[in-house]
FIDO-954624 format. One record per residue (C-alpha): x, y, z. Coordinates in steps of 0.02 Angstrom, whole numbers, padded with zeros to 5 digits, always signed. Layout:
N
XYZ...
//
This chain:
159
-00934-00733+00584-01092-00780+00635-01248-00696+00638-01321-00562+00524-01186-00431+00581-01022-00425+00659-00913-00293+00763-00736-00257+00783-00646-00229+00938-00706-00053+00949-00901-00101+00928-00899-00039+00749-01011-00122+00641-00921-00233+00507-01043-00205+00359-01102-00350+00285-01030-00373+00111-00873-00325+00103-00746-00394-00017-00610-00516+00049-00421-00506+00006-00317-00621+00050-00143-00578+00161-00057-00575-00016-00135-00485-00166-00079-00385-00328-00104-00203-00336-00089-00065-00434-00064+00133-00429-00107+00206-00614-00060+00376-00578+00100+00320-00540+00118+00212-00695+00142+00050-00572+00020-00073-00671+00066-00221-00548+00139-00241-00382+00124-00376-00261+00081-00315-00102+00073-00394+00083-00103-00344+00155-00039-00321+00335-00143-00285+00476-00011-00245+00596+00048-00098+00498-00042+00067+00518+00002+00139+00367+00055+00068+00180+00206+00083+00116+00306+00075-00055+00456+00036-00098+00554+00185-00157+00735+00233-00208+00810+00389-00265+00688+00492-00176+00715+00661-00224+00585+00806-00141+00538+00964-00277+00435+01095-00282+00311+01108-00420+00192+01286-00448+00234+01309-00243+00184+01140-00193+00310+01003-00132+00332+00840-00230+00431+00711-00231+00505+00615-00373+00567+00437-00331+00631+00264-00428+00537+00084-00385+00585-00092-00414+00406-00158-00453+00444-00336-00457+00508-00427-00335+00707-00519-00353+00711-00390-00505+00831-00257-00490+00829-00205-00683+00652-00157-00702+00629+00014-00653+00522+00140-00664+00520+00349-00623+00372+00392-00529+00312+00572-00446+00181+00632-00331+00128+00767-00209+00167+00735-00029+00077+00782+00092+00160+00742+00255+00331+00698+00300+00317+00575+00468+00432+00469+00566+00385+00287+00539+00435+00143+00670+00467-00019+00546+00440-00203+00625+00615-00208+00706+00571-00045+00797+00676+00094+00713+00619+00252+00659+00620+00324+00509+00549+00490+00424+00474+00462+00263+00381+00543+00143+00215+00517+00120+00097+00521-00023-00085+00503-00070-00112+00385-00192-00259+00282-00279-00247+00110-00266-00333-00010-00366-00354-00194-00293-00430-00312-00440-00577-00209-00462-00584-00112-00319-00529+00084-00317-00485+00169-00142-00355+00324-00095-00244+00306+00044-00093+00368+00110+00065+00284+00086+00249+00311+00153+00377+00304+00038+00543+00199+00092+00672+00081+00008+00613-00091+00029+00740-00185-00091+00779-00325+00036+00604-00341+00094+00510-00480+00022+00376-00392-00047+00391-00219-00108+00224-00152-00052+00108-00161+00113-00046-00133+00123-00087-00061+00295-00248-00074+00388-00314+00096+00370-00310+00082+00187-00399-00078+00213-00525-00012+00375-00700-00016+00295-00672-00071+00138-00595-00238+00153-00603-00404+00265-00452-00499+00295-00435-00693+00249-00268-00731+00304-00253-00886+00259-00280-00844+00079-00185-00781-00071-00248-00677-00227-00425-00663-00190-00453-00530-00305-00341-00612-00441-00188-00623-00509-00125-00469-00632-00144-00481-00823-00008-00552-00919
//
C-alpha cells in the first residue's frame, strides 16, 4: 500500500493502522474453553470454521444450543474438549471442493493475540484437514490486514 489511504476492491477505505495477521495464527475461543488453536487465515472462505465432532443439538430455556467435541491440536486425536454454544443459524456451506454441507453456526468471541472480535463460526469435522480452524474473511474484514507471506504475527501461544 502506498499513500495515506488505500482502498479495497469495493472502494471501501481501508482504515490505517489495522493490525496485521499472517496466513496462520494462534487464536483462542475463551467462552468455549479453547485456550489455543492454530488457525489458517483464509480470505477465500467467507465464514470461519471450527473443527467439531459428536455434534448434538439440544434445547435450553427454549433456545437451540449445540454440544460438540473438538480435538484442538493438529495430529492429536487423544486431547478432546467438550464445548457447547447457542445456535444462531443452520446453513448450507460449500467446502473448497465444492461439496455442500449443512452446518450449525454459532457466534463466538475470538482472541487473536491482544485483539478480540465476535464472529459467526460454522462447525464441521476437520480431522482430515491440516488446520482445525479457519478464520474467514468476514471475521477479518475491517479488523485486520492479512500478510500472506508471514506467520504468527500476533505471537505464539503460552506454553
